[in-house]
TIMINU-418035 format. One record per residue: residue number from 1; x, y, z of N, C-alpha, C, O in turn. Coordinates in Angstrom, 1 decimal. Atoms other than C-alpha are relative to their C-alpha. Layout:
REM residues N
NODE  num     n_X     n_Y     n_Z    ca_X    ca_Y    ca_Z     c_X     c_Y     c_Z     o_X     o_Y     o_Z
NODE  NUM       X       Y       Z       X       Y       Z       X       Y       Z       X       Y       Z
...
REM end
This chain:
REM residues 75
NODE  num     n_X     n_Y     n_Z    ca_X    ca_Y    ca_Z     c_X     c_Y     c_Z     o_X     o_Y     o_Z
NODE    1     0.8    -1.2     0.0     0.0     0.0     0.0     0.9     1.2     0.0     1.9     1.3     0.7
NODE    2    -0.8    -1.2     0.1     1.3     3.4    -0.9    -0.1     0.9     1.3    -1.2     1.0     1.9
NODE    3     0.0    -0.8    -1.2     2.3     5.7     2.0    -0.6     1.4    -0.4    -0.1     2.0    -1.3
NODE    4     0.5    -1.4     0.2     0.2     8.9     2.1     0.5     0.9     1.0     1.0     0.5     2.1
NODE    5    -0.5    -1.1    -0.9     1.1    12.2     3.7    -1.2     0.8     0.4    -2.2     0.8    -0.3
NODE    6     1.1    -0.8    -0.4    -1.1    14.5     5.6    -0.1     1.2    -0.9     0.9     1.8    -1.2
NODE    7     0.2    -1.2     0.8    -2.6    17.3     3.5     0.3     1.2     0.8     0.1     1.3     2.0
NODE    8    -0.2    -1.3    -0.6    -1.7    20.9     4.2    -1.3     0.6     0.2    -2.3     0.3    -0.4
NODE    9     1.2    -0.8    -0.2    -4.3    23.3     5.4    -0.5     0.6    -1.3    -1.7     0.7    -1.6
NODE   10     0.4    -0.6     1.3    -4.2    25.0     2.0    -0.6    -1.0    -0.9    -1.5    -0.7    -1.6
NODE   11     0.5     1.0     0.8    -4.8    21.7     0.3    -1.4    -0.4     0.4    -2.3    -0.6    -0.4
NODE   12     1.4     0.3    -0.5    -7.8    21.0     2.5    -1.0     1.1    -0.3    -2.1     0.8    -0.8
NODE   13     0.9    -1.1     0.4    -9.2    24.4     2.0    -0.3     0.1    -1.5    -1.5     0.3    -1.9
NODE   14     0.2     0.0     1.4    -8.7    24.2    -1.7    -1.0    -1.1    -0.4    -1.9    -0.9    -1.2
NODE   15     0.9     1.1     0.3   -10.4    20.8    -1.9    -1.5     0.3     0.4    -2.4     0.0    -0.3
NODE   16     1.4    -0.3    -0.5   -13.4    22.0     0.2    -0.6     1.0    -1.0    -1.7     0.9    -1.4
NODE   17     0.6    -1.1     0.8   -13.8    25.2    -1.9    -0.3    -0.5    -1.4    -1.3    -0.1    -2.0
NODE   18     0.2     0.5     1.4   -13.5    23.3    -5.3    -1.1    -1.1    -0.1    -1.9    -1.1    -1.0
NODE   19     0.9     1.1     0.1   -15.6    20.2    -4.5    -1.1    -0.2     1.0    -2.1    -0.9     0.7
NODE   20     1.0     0.2    -1.1   -17.6    20.5    -1.3    -1.0     1.2     0.1    -2.2     1.0     0.3
NODE   21     0.8    -1.2    -0.2   -18.9    24.1    -1.2    -1.2     0.0    -0.8    -2.3     0.4    -0.3
NODE   22     1.1     0.0     0.9   -21.2    23.6    -4.1    -1.1    -1.0     0.5    -2.2    -1.0     0.0
NODE   23     0.9     0.9    -0.6   -22.9    20.8    -2.0    -0.8     0.5     1.2    -1.7    -0.1     1.7
NODE   24     0.6    -0.5    -1.2   -23.8    23.0     0.9    -1.5     0.2     0.0    -2.1    -0.1     1.0
NODE   25     1.5    -0.3     0.0   -27.3    24.1    -0.1    -0.8    -1.3     0.1    -1.9    -1.2     0.8
NODE   26     0.8     1.2     0.0   -28.6    20.5    -0.6     0.4    -1.0     0.9    -0.3    -2.0     1.2
NODE   27    -0.5     1.1    -0.8   -26.4    18.4     1.6     0.6     0.5     1.4     1.5    -0.2     1.9
NODE   28    -0.6    -0.6    -1.2   -25.6    20.6     4.7    -0.1    -1.1     1.1    -1.2    -1.7     1.3
NODE   29     0.0     0.9    -1.2   -24.6    18.4     7.7     0.3    -1.4    -0.4     0.6    -2.2     0.5
NODE   30    -0.4     1.3     0.4   -23.9    15.3     5.6     1.5    -0.1     0.0     2.2     1.0     0.1
NODE   31    -1.4     0.2     0.1   -20.4    13.8     5.3     0.4    -0.3    -1.5    -0.4    -0.9    -2.2
NODE   32    -0.5     0.3     1.3   -18.4    13.7     2.1     1.4    -0.3     0.0     2.3     0.3     0.6
NODE   33    -1.4     0.4     0.2   -15.3    11.9     1.1     0.4     0.6    -1.3    -0.3     0.4    -2.3
NODE   34    -0.5    -0.6     1.3   -13.2    13.7    -1.6     1.3    -0.5    -0.3     2.3    -0.4     0.5
NODE   35    -1.3     0.5     0.4   -10.4    12.1    -3.5     0.8     1.2    -0.5     0.3     2.3    -0.7
NODE   36    -0.9    -1.0     0.5    -7.4    14.1    -4.7    -0.4     0.5    -1.4    -0.1     1.6    -1.8
NODE   37     0.4    -0.3     1.3    -8.9    14.0    -8.2    -1.4     0.7     0.0    -1.9     1.1    -1.1
NODE   38     1.3    -0.7    -0.1   -12.2    15.5    -7.0    -1.2    -1.0     0.0    -2.4    -0.5    -0.1
NODE   39     1.1     0.9    -0.1   -14.3    12.3    -6.8    -0.6     0.2     1.4     0.1     0.2     2.3
NODE   40     0.6    -0.2    -1.3   -16.9    12.7    -4.1    -1.0    -1.1     0.3    -1.7    -1.7    -0.6
NODE   41     1.0     1.0    -0.4   -19.0    10.2    -2.1    -0.7     0.6     1.3     0.0     0.8     2.3
NODE   42     0.8    -0.5    -1.1   -21.8    11.5     0.2    -0.5    -1.1     0.9    -0.8    -2.2     0.4
NODE   43     0.5     1.0    -1.0   -22.8     9.7     3.4    -0.8     0.8     1.1    -0.5     2.0     1.3
NODE   44     0.8    -0.5    -1.1   -25.2    10.3     6.3     0.8     0.0     1.3     0.5     0.7     2.3
NODE   45    -0.8     0.2    -1.3   -22.6     9.2     8.9     1.5     0.1    -0.3     2.0    -0.2    -1.4
NODE   46    -1.5    -0.1     0.1   -18.9     9.9     9.5     0.6    -1.4    -0.2     1.5    -1.6    -1.1
NODE   47    -0.6     1.4     0.2   -18.2     6.1     9.8    -0.2    -0.5    -1.4     0.7    -1.0    -2.0
NODE   48     0.2     0.4     1.4   -19.8     5.4     6.4     0.9     0.8    -0.9     1.4     0.2    -1.9
NODE   49    -0.8    -0.8     0.9   -17.9     8.3     4.8     1.5    -0.5     0.0     2.2    -0.6    -1.0
NODE   50    -1.3     0.5    -0.2   -14.6     6.9     6.2     0.2    -1.3    -0.7     1.1    -1.6    -1.4
NODE   51     0.0     1.3     0.7   -15.4     3.4     5.0     0.0     0.1    -1.5     0.7    -0.6    -2.2
NODE   52     0.1    -0.2     1.4   -16.4     4.6     1.6     1.4     0.6    -0.6     1.8     0.1    -1.6
NODE   53    -1.3    -0.6     0.4   -13.2     6.7     1.3     1.1    -1.1    -0.1     1.9    -1.2    -1.0
NODE   54    -1.0     1.1     0.0   -11.0     3.7     2.3    -0.2    -1.0    -1.1     0.7    -1.4    -1.7
NODE   55     0.2     1.1     0.9   -12.7     1.2     0.1    -0.2     0.4    -1.5     0.1    -0.4    -2.4
NODE   56     0.4    -0.4     1.4   -13.6     3.3    -3.0     0.8     1.1    -0.6     0.7     1.4    -1.8
NODE   57    -0.7    -1.2     0.5   -11.3     6.3    -3.3     1.5    -0.2     0.3     1.9    -1.3     0.8
NODE   58    -1.5     0.1    -0.2    -7.5     7.0    -3.2     0.4     0.2     1.4    -0.4     0.7     2.2
NODE   59    -0.5    -0.2    -1.4    -5.4     7.0    -0.1     0.2     1.4     0.5     0.3     1.6     1.7
NODE   60    -0.1    -1.4    -0.4    -5.2    10.8    -0.1    -1.4     0.6     0.1    -1.5     1.9     0.0
NODE   61     1.3    -0.5    -0.2    -8.9    11.2     0.4    -0.2     0.8     1.3     0.5     0.5     2.3
NODE   62     0.3    -0.7    -1.1   -10.3    13.7     2.8    -1.5     0.0     0.3    -2.2     0.0    -0.7
NODE   63     1.4     0.0    -0.4   -13.6    13.5     4.7    -0.3     1.4     0.6     0.4     1.8     1.5
NODE   64     0.5    -1.2    -0.6   -15.5    16.7     5.4    -1.4    -0.1     0.4    -2.1    -1.0     0.0
NODE   65     1.4    -0.2    -0.3   -18.7    17.6     7.1    -0.5     1.2    -0.8     0.0     2.3    -0.6
NODE   66     0.4    -1.0     0.9   -20.6    19.6     4.5    -0.6     1.2     0.8    -1.4     1.0     1.7
NODE   67     0.5    -1.2    -0.6   -21.1    23.2     5.7     0.9     0.4     1.2     0.8     1.5     1.8
NODE   68    -0.9    -0.2    -1.1   -18.4    22.9     8.5     1.4    -0.4    -0.4     1.5    -1.2    -1.3
NODE   69    -1.4     0.4     0.3   -14.7    22.7     8.4     0.5    -1.1     0.8     1.7    -1.1     1.2
NODE   70    -0.4     1.2    -0.7   -14.7    19.4    10.2     0.7    -0.9    -1.0     0.1    -1.2    -2.0
NODE   71    -0.8     0.7     1.0   -12.0    17.4     8.4     0.6    -1.2     0.6     1.0    -1.3     1.8
NODE   72    -0.8     1.2    -0.3   -10.4    14.0     8.4     0.7    -0.5    -1.2     0.2    -0.4    -2.3
NODE   73    -0.8     0.6     1.1    -7.7    12.4     6.3     0.0    -1.5     0.1     0.1    -2.0     1.2
NODE   74     0.1     1.5     0.1    -8.0     8.8     5.2     1.3    -0.5    -0.5     1.8    -0.1    -1.5
NODE   75    -1.3     0.7     0.4    -4.9     6.6     5.0    -0.4    -1.4    -0.4     0.5    -2.1    -0.8
REM end
């Protein structure tokens, strides 16, 4: 398995602004996993978002809570 590194604050902010902000109106409070390429997977729970990111996206995926800057990095 490839070793991933923690994303910088700027990378997290950029990914949120590019791929998550547009989801705020319809998906506020849901969780979203976002790959480095911009693939997104929405979930109702943090646990499911983490599992989806681990199983279906790349190792540098980030999980956000839509509408809040709650962030997690998936390895």
